[in-house]
Structure formats: C-alpha cells, structure tokens
C-alpha positions as CSV (number, residue, x, y, z in Angstrom):
1,X,167.7,70.9,84.1
2,X,164.9,71.7,86.9
3,X,166.3,74.9,89.2
4,X,165.1,77.2,91.6
5,X,163.4,80.2,89.9
6,X,162.2,81.9,93.2
7,X,162.2,81.9,97.1
8,X,159.7,83.5,99.3
9,X,158.7,83.9,102.7
10,X,156.0,85.4,105.0
11,X,156.5,87.3,107.3
12,X,152.9,88.0,108.7
13,X,150.3,85.7,107.8
14,X,148.4,85.6,104.6
15,X,149.7,88.6,104.1
16,X,152.4,90.1,101.8
17,X,155.5,88.0,100.9
18,X,158.9,88.3,100.7
19,X,161.4,87.8,97.7
20,X,164.6,86.4,98.9
21,X,167.9,85.5,97.4
22,X,168.3,82.8,99.7
23,X,166.3,81.3,103.0
24,X,167.7,79.0,105.9
25,X,166.0,76.4,107.2
26,X,164.9,75.9,111.2
27,X,165.9,72.8,113.0
28,X,162.5,71.6,112.4
29,X,162.3,72.1,108.8
30,X,160.3,75.5,108.4
31,X,161.6,78.5,106.9
32,X,163.4,81.1,109.1
33,X,161.1,84.6,109.2
34,X,158.2,82.7,107.5
35,X,154.8,83.0,109.5
36,X,156.2,84.9,112.5
37,X,153.0,86.9,113.2
38,X,149.3,86.7,112.9
39,X,146.6,88.7,113.4
40,X,144.2,86.6,115.3
41,X,140.3,87.3,116.1
42,X,140.1,88.3,119.8
43,X,137.8,85.8,121.1
44,X,140.1,83.0,119.7
45,X,142.1,83.0,122.8
46,X,144.3,84.7,125.0
47,X,146.9,86.7,123.3
48,X,149.9,84.9,125.1
49,X,148.7,81.8,123.4
50,X,150.7,81.2,120.5
51,X,150.1,77.3,119.9
52,X,148.8,76.3,116.5
53,X,145.2,77.2,115.3
54,X,143.3,77.0,112.1
55,X,143.6,79.8,109.7
56,X,139.9,80.2,110.1
57,X,140.3,82.2,113.4
58,X,142.7,85.3,111.9
59,X,142.3,88.1,109.7
60,X,143.3,86.6,106.1
61,X,142.6,86.5,102.9
62,X,140.2,83.8,103.1
63,X,138.1,86.2,104.6
64,X,139.6,89.4,103.8
65,X,140.6,89.5,100.2
66,X,141.6,93.2,100.1
67,X,144.7,92.7,103.0
68,X,146.5,91.9,99.4
69,X,146.6,95.7,98.8
70,X,148.5,95.8,102.6
71,X,152.2,96.0,101.8
72,X,154.0,94.3,104.9
73,X,157.9,94.6,105.4
74,X,159.3,93.0,108.8
75,X,163.0,94.0,109.5
76,X,164.0,90.8,111.3
77,X,167.2,92.1,113.1
78,X,165.3,95.5,114.9
79,X,161.5,93.5,114.5
80,X,160.4,96.3,113.0
81,X,157.2,95.8,111.6
82,X,155.8,98.7,108.8
83,X,152.6,98.1,107.2
84,X,150.9,100.2,104.2
85,X,148.4,100.5,101.8
86,X,149.1,102.8,98.9
87,X,149.0,106.1,100.9
88,X,147.4,104.6,104.3
89,X,150.1,104.0,107.0
90,X,149.1,100.9,109.0
91,X,151.5,100.3,111.3
92,X,155.4,101.2,111.8
93,X,156.8,99.9,114.9
94,X,158.6,97.6,116.7
95,X,156.5,94.5,117.9
96,X,158.6,93.6,120.5
97,X,157.5,96.5,122.6
98,X,154.3,96.5,124.3
99,X,153.4,99.8,123.7
100,X,154.0,99.6,120.1
101,X,152.6,96.4,119.6
102,X,149.1,97.8,120.9
103,X,149.2,100.5,118.4
104,X,150.0,98.4,116.1
105,X,146.9,96.0,116.8
106,X,144.7,99.0,117.0
107,X,145.7,100.4,113.7
108,X,145.2,97.1,112.0
109,X,142.1,96.7,113.4
110,X,140.5,100.4,112.3
111,X,142.3,99.3,108.7
112,X,140.2,96.0,108.3
113,X,136.6,97.7,109.5
114,X,137.3,100.3,106.9
115,X,137.4,97.3,104.1
116,X,134.0,96.8,102.5
117,X,134.4,93.0,102.9
118,X,135.7,92.1,106.5
119,X,135.1,89.9,108.9
120,X,135.5,92.1,112.0
121,X,132.0,94.2,111.1
122,X,129.4,91.7,111.7
123,X,131.4,90.1,115.0
124,X,132.0,92.5,117.1
125,X,133.4,89.7,120.0
126,X,136.3,89.5,117.4
127,X,137.9,92.9,117.9
128,X,139.9,94.4,118.2
129,X,142.2,91.7,117.5
130,X,144.8,90.5,118.7
131,X,148.6,90.6,116.6
132,X,150.2,86.9,117.9
133,X,153.9,85.8,117.5
134,X,157.4,87.3,118.5
135,X,158.5,87.8,114.7
136,X,160.9,85.6,115.1
137,X,159.4,81.9,115.8
138,X,157.8,80.4,112.4
139,X,154.5,79.5,113.9
140,X,151.6,80.3,112.0
141,X,151.1,78.2,109.3
142,X,148.0,76.5,107.6
143,X,148.8,73.2,108.5
144,X,150.7,72.7,112.2
145,X,153.8,70.6,110.8
146,X,154.4,74.2,108.8
147,X,156.2,72.5,106.0
148,X,157.9,73.8,103.2
149,X,155.8,74.8,100.0
150,X,156.9,74.2,96.0
151,X,155.4,74.5,92.9
152,X,156.9,75.2,89.6
153,X,156.6,77.5,86.8
154,X,155.2,75.1,84.5
155,X,152.4,74.1,86.5
156,X,151.2,78.1,86.9
157,X,151.6,78.7,83.5
158,X,149.5,75.9,82.7
159,X,146.8,77.5,84.9
160,X,147.1,80.8,84.0
161,X,146.6,79.4,80.2
162,X,143.1,77.7,81.2
163,X,142.4,80.8,83.0
164,X,142.7,83.0,80.0
165,X,145.4,85.5,82.2
166,X,148.4,85.8,81.0
167,X,149.6,88.3,83.9
168,X,148.3,85.4,86.4
169,X,150.0,86.0,89.8
170,X,151.5,83.0,91.5
171,X,152.1,84.7,94.6
172,X,148.6,84.1,95.6
173,X,149.7,80.4,95.9
174,X,152.1,81.6,98.8
175,X,154.6,79.0,98.2
176,X,158.1,78.9,99.6
177,X,159.9,77.6,96.4
178,X,159.2,78.0,92.6
179,X,161.5,75.9,90.3
180,X,161.3,75.5,86.8
181,X,162.7,73.0,84.1
182,X,160.2,70.4,84.2
183,X,158.9,68.8,81.2
184,X,155.1,69.1,81.9
185,X,153.0,70.9,84.0
186,X,151.9,69.5,87.4
187,X,154.9,67.1,87.1
188,X,155.7,68.2,90.5
189,X,152.4,66.3,91.7
190,X,154.4,62.8,90.6
191,X,157.0,63.6,93.5
192,X,154.6,62.9,96.4
193,X,156.3,60.1,98.6
194,X,159.5,60.7,97.0
195,X,162.9,62.1,98.0
196,X,164.1,65.4,96.2
197,X,167.1,67.3,97.2
198,X,167.5,71.1,96.1
199,X,171.1,71.8,96.0
200,X,172.6,70.0,99.5
201,X,169.2,69.5,100.8
202,X,167.1,66.4,100.9
203,X,163.6,66.5,101.0
204,X,160.8,63.8,101.4
205,X,157.5,65.4,99.3
206,X,154.7,64.6,102.0
207,X,151.4,65.7,100.0
208,X,149.9,67.8,97.4
209,X,148.5,71.1,99.0
210,X,144.5,71.9,98.8
211,X,143.1,74.8,97.8
212,X,141.1,77.7,98.9
213,X,139.5,81.0,98.6
214,X,142.6,82.5,99.3
215,X,144.1,81.6,95.7
216,X,140.5,83.7,94.1
217,X,142.4,87.1,95.4
218,X,144.2,89.1,92.9
219,X,147.8,89.9,95.1
220,X,147.8,93.6,93.4
221,X,144.0,94.8,93.3
222,X,142.6,92.4,96.3
223,X,139.6,91.5,94.4
224,X,138.4,88.0,94.2
225,X,138.9,87.9,89.8
226,X,139.3,84.1,89.3
227,X,137.5,80.9,90.1
228,X,140.5,79.4,90.7
229,X,139.1,76.2,92.9
230,X,136.9,75.4,90.0
231,X,139.5,75.1,87.5
232,X,141.6,73.8,89.4
233,X,139.1,70.3,89.5
234,X,137.8,71.0,85.9
235,X,141.3,70.4,84.2
236,X,143.9,69.3,86.3
237,X,143.3,68.0,89.4
238,X,139.4,66.5,89.5
239,X,139.5,65.5,93.0
240,X,140.1,68.1,95.1
241,X,141.3,72.0,94.0
242,X,145.5,71.1,94.3
243,X,148.5,73.2,93.4
244,X,152.1,72.8,95.0
245,X,153.7,70.0,97.3
246,X,154.6,69.9,100.8
247,X,158.7,69.0,101.9
248,X,159.7,67.8,104.3
249,X,163.6,68.2,105.2
250,X,165.5,65.1,106.2
251,X,169.0,65.9,105.9
252,X,171.7,68.2,104.3
253,X,172.3,72.0,104.4
254,X,170.3,74.4,106.0
255,X,170.4,76.8,103.0
256,X,168.6,77.3,99.9
257,X,169.3,79.5,97.3
258,X,168.3,80.9,93.7
259,X,169.2,78.5,91.0
260,X,170.1,75.6,93.2
261,X,169.3,72.5,91.0
262,X,166.7,70.1,91.9
263,X,166.9,66.4,91.7
264,X,164.6,63.6,92.2
265,X,166.4,61.2,94.2
266,X,164.0,58.0,94.4
C-alpha cells in the first residue's frame, strides 16, 4: 500500500519547512499556510504588489544557501513571525503590524548582508528588502499555479545512494507530500497525466518538477554539498534534472493526513 509518510508547508518562501500531521487545501488547490510570505528585492516592485514573480526576485536558497540555517516559525493565528539562526534572533513580531514588519525587514536585511555569499552586497539597489504577503494567502510559489508537490521515499533513497550520502535530507526538495510503499524509485513520474486519490481527495498529476541550485544546499549546514542536478540527469532523469511531481486538486476533501492511502485511479 502506498501511503503518506510526511506533510510539510513552508510559511516563508524558500525557508524552513513546518512539519504537519495534516494539511488543508484552499479553494484553488494550494496548501493553506504555504508560501504566505517572502523577502523580495527592493527593486523588484512596490511592496504592496503581491502578484506572482519569479524566485530570482527573492532572497532564497537559490541565491543565499546559508538561509538553510535560519529556523522560521509563523503562528498562523497571531501572525507572529519568529526567525533565528543558532543564537542570533533575526525576527520576532507580528507581520500585520507596520512597525514590527519594518523592523523584521531591517533585521533580515542585516542578517543576509552578514552572510559570506549573498545577493545583496554586490547590488545595493536590492536592499533593504521588502517583506511581501499577509501571512495568510499562499502566493509565492516557484510557479504561478502554486500546485501541491509530492515525492516518494523510494526516489529519495535511490538518489541518496547514488550520491553516497545516507544522511541526504529530503527537505531540500521542499515537497508538500512525501509518500512511501512504491515498488520502484521514481515510479511517481509514471503518474504524470493520470489521476490519483490521496485519502478522500482526487488529484490530476500535472508534471515533474525541474530542480535548481536550491537542492544543492544542505538544509542543516547551508553548504552546497552535492551536485544534485548533475546526479539526477546522469542517473535518473536524463533530459532534465527532475525530482517530485505536481498535483492539481480535482475533487473531494480539502484535508490530507499522515497515513492517508494513495491510489492510482487511471
């Protein structure tokens, strides 16, 4: 039996995931509380404009790998955002309070500027950065569609073995759903264009996820420690570096939970 083994949402774009026992889908099929905030470059638009933009316009793991050391907690009721890296407190305040929000922007900008590899120091027009989003609407996914993402433990184990790293951490792929019980690694790629059910929710599988430098950053150390894209192309997905699939909710319940069964319908 294929079943859900882990669920995640990522309150701040390209930062620490929050492990969940269950997740709720919005009316348009996104994960509630997922990518509801982002730190965008100052020159990428007015701070009140929350329309979708490419990840290249944000401070994230793709350009700042040491953000992986930053622990992020968002209280989805009070909208209090807490961010700390080891013993350094970067933020602790409500994002719906203008003064608190401005202080978070200043503190985060200073934190990033102190990192040895960052996208701000060479480009002063990019900072101080803007905190965008209201902490409620899931707006800042890597694609405008904001689809749910899924990978299997079997695929992760096969990739970890190929990289020679038994501690290889699947959080670097930033999936919402992790499943286990597949017969083969990368079997989920064969579901593209088909329908699946997870618990009482039916999805259409849309496409594979193309990977980028985000996956090279270790979620614990912030170091780029593996050529994940090269290994994917070299041994698993020769046309493009791909890992995980995207799902579009079609019908059924808006709730997904750990141990929900996954069935391939057609």
